[in-house]
C-alpha positions as CSV (number, residue, x, y, z in Angstrom):
1,M,-14.2,-28.0,16.6
2,K,-11.9,-25.0,16.7
3,P,-11.9,-22.9,13.4
4,T,-8.7,-23.3,11.4
5,S,-6.7,-20.3,10.4
6,A,-4.3,-19.8,7.5
7,P,-1.6,-17.1,6.9
8,L,-2.5,-14.1,4.8
9,T,0.2,-11.7,3.6
10,I,-0.9,-8.1,3.0
11,D,1.0,-5.0,1.9
12,L,0.5,-2.1,4.3
13,P,1.9,1.4,4.7
14,A,4.3,1.5,7.7
15,S,1.9,4.0,9.4
16,L,-0.9,1.4,9.3
17,N,1.4,-1.2,10.8
18,E,2.1,1.3,13.6
19,K,-1.7,1.7,14.1
20,I,-2.0,-2.1,14.4
21,E,0.5,-2.1,17.2
22,A,-1.3,0.8,18.9
23,I,-4.6,-1.1,18.7
24,R,-2.9,-4.3,20.0
25,V,-1.6,-2.4,23.1
26,A,-4.8,-0.4,23.7
27,H,-7.0,-3.5,23.6
28,A,-4.5,-5.8,25.5
29,L,-4.2,-8.1,22.5
30,R,-1.3,-10.5,22.2
31,T,-0.6,-10.3,18.4
32,A,-1.2,-8.3,15.3
33,S,-3.4,-11.1,14.1
34,E,-5.7,-10.6,17.0
35,A,-5.9,-6.9,16.3
36,I,-6.8,-7.5,12.7
37,R,-9.3,-10.1,13.6
38,M,-10.9,-7.7,16.1
39,A,-11.0,-4.9,13.5
40,L,-12.6,-7.2,10.9
41,A,-15.2,-8.5,13.3
42,K,-16.2,-4.9,14.1
43,F,-16.1,-3.7,10.5
44,D,-19.2,-3.7,8.2
45,L,-17.7,-5.7,5.3
46,S,-21.0,-5.4,3.4
47,G,-20.6,-1.6,3.4
48,F,-17.0,-1.6,2.1
49,R,-16.4,0.8,-0.8
50,R,-13.1,1.3,-2.5
51,D,-11.7,4.7,-1.5
52,E,-8.9,5.0,-4.0
53,E,-9.0,5.8,-7.6
54,P,-9.0,2.7,-9.9
55,R,-5.8,2.1,-11.7
56,I,-5.1,1.3,-15.4
57,Q,-2.1,-0.1,-17.1
58,I,-0.4,1.8,-19.9
59,S,2.7,1.1,-21.9
60,V,5.2,3.9,-22.6
61,R,8.6,4.0,-24.3
62,I,11.6,5.3,-22.5
63,D,15.3,5.0,-23.2
64,S,17.2,2.1,-21.7
65,A,19.4,4.3,-19.5
66,T,16.4,5.9,-17.8
67,R,14.8,2.5,-17.4
68,K,17.9,1.1,-15.7
69,Q,18.1,4.2,-13.5
70,L,14.4,3.8,-12.5
71,K,14.9,0.1,-11.7
72,R,18.0,0.9,-9.6
73,I,16.3,3.7,-7.6
74,A,13.1,1.6,-7.2
75,K,15.1,-1.3,-5.7
76,A,17.2,1.0,-3.5
77,N,14.0,2.6,-2.1
78,D,11.9,-0.6,-2.0
79,V,9.2,0.9,-4.2
80,S,7.9,0.1,-7.6
81,V,8.9,1.9,-10.8
82,G,5.3,2.9,-11.1
83,A,5.5,4.7,-7.7
84,I,8.4,6.7,-9.0
85,I,6.6,7.6,-12.2
86,R,3.5,8.6,-10.3
87,A,5.6,10.9,-8.1
88,A,7.3,12.4,-11.1
89,L,3.9,13.1,-12.8
90,D,2.5,14.6,-9.6
91,A,5.5,17.0,-9.5
92,V,4.7,18.4,-12.9
93,P,2.2,21.3,-12.9
94,A,-1.0,20.5,-14.9
95,K,-0.8,23.9,-16.6
96,R,2.3,25.1,-18.4
97,R,3.8,28.2,-16.9
98,P,4.0,31.2,-19.2
């Protein structure tokens, strides 16, 4: 009996999607699904370790005008409000300039 498959939707950076296409072409695979199945078959799943920092949820208070602006910009750029806030925090120097 042939194994059954089911769709799986994942969120990837565009650069990784480009790599999937490069793998597909390099290995003469017909679909992105085949490229991902091949990668998973070769990957040591038991040795997987998370490589990004764990995230926490916090609640902050901001004025309604800023909140609306964040939501509008997030929608226009197809990102989360959290991504904008992370970018804003990253742009602030950790030490105050004299």
